[in-house]
N, C-alpha and C positions, 0 to 999 in steps of 0.2 A: 504493500500500500504506500510505501515511500514515507512512512511516519518516522520521525527521528526526534529525540529529546533535545531541547534547547535549554541550557542552563542560564539562569539570570544572575547577574552580579549582586552580591549582598548590598543592602541599603540603596538599592536603585529602584524606587517605586515606579518610575516610568516604564520599566521593563515588564512589569506584571500588574497592569492597571486594574484588572478585574478583582484580583485578590486585595490589592491596596485599597480600592474603593470600598469593598465590603468591610475590611478591617477598620477603616476610618469611620464608616457609618456605625459599626458596632461600638467603637470607642466613644464617639461623640453622642450617640443616642442612648447609650446604656451605661457603659463602664465609668464614664466621667461623673455619673450621678448616683452611683451606688457604692457603698463600702463593702468590700469583699473580706470575709473573715477567714475562710479556709477553702480548700479545694472543693468540698461538697457544695458549699454555697455558690461558688463560681460555676460549677456544673449546672446547678439548678437555675441560676440566672441566665446562663447561656442557652439552656434548653428552652426556657420561656421566651427569650429574645428570638431564637431561631423560629419558634412557632409563630410569634408575632410577625417576623420578617416574611415568612412564607405565606401566611394566610390573611394578614390584615394590612400590612404596610403597603401604601401605594407606591408605584414606580412610574416615573415619567415615560420610560421606554415602553411600558405596557399600556400606554394611554390612561394613566392614573388608575390602574387596576393592580391587584395583587397577583403574584405568580400562580397561586391557587385561586382561580377566578371565583367571584362571588355573585350570587343572584341579586338582581335589583328588586327591592321590596316595594310594593305599592302602599300608598297611604292608608288603605283599608286594613292593613295588618295591625295597626295601632300606633301608639306614640313612639317617639325616638327615645331610646335609653342608651346610656353609656355602659360599656362593658370594660372594666379595668383589665389591663394586660401588663405583663412584666412587673408584677408587684405594684401596680398602680402608676407606673412611670409613663405608660402609654395607654390610650383608650381607643376602643372601636365603638362606633355608633351604629345601631341597627334598630329596626322597628320590631316591636313585640306587643302583643295584646296585653292589656292591663289586667 
């Protein structure tokens, strides 16, 4: 198939833009706002952030949709409520019947 490995230089973010963009988002949106006590708390926070990133966070490249696409709810379903995510650091808004 002609696939070959290309090594990137250490500390060269421009050579691996996708990974650097995700790591920067993770740091700015999550880790800069939370105190991590130990490895298990870090794993729990990262798992919650990855769930948020995949299912709720909007991405401009996806026309402001999440990677796991969501259905559009009609106003007949009820009022808009907030659903806290990542320990209340972020929120998702959806319609639910009262």
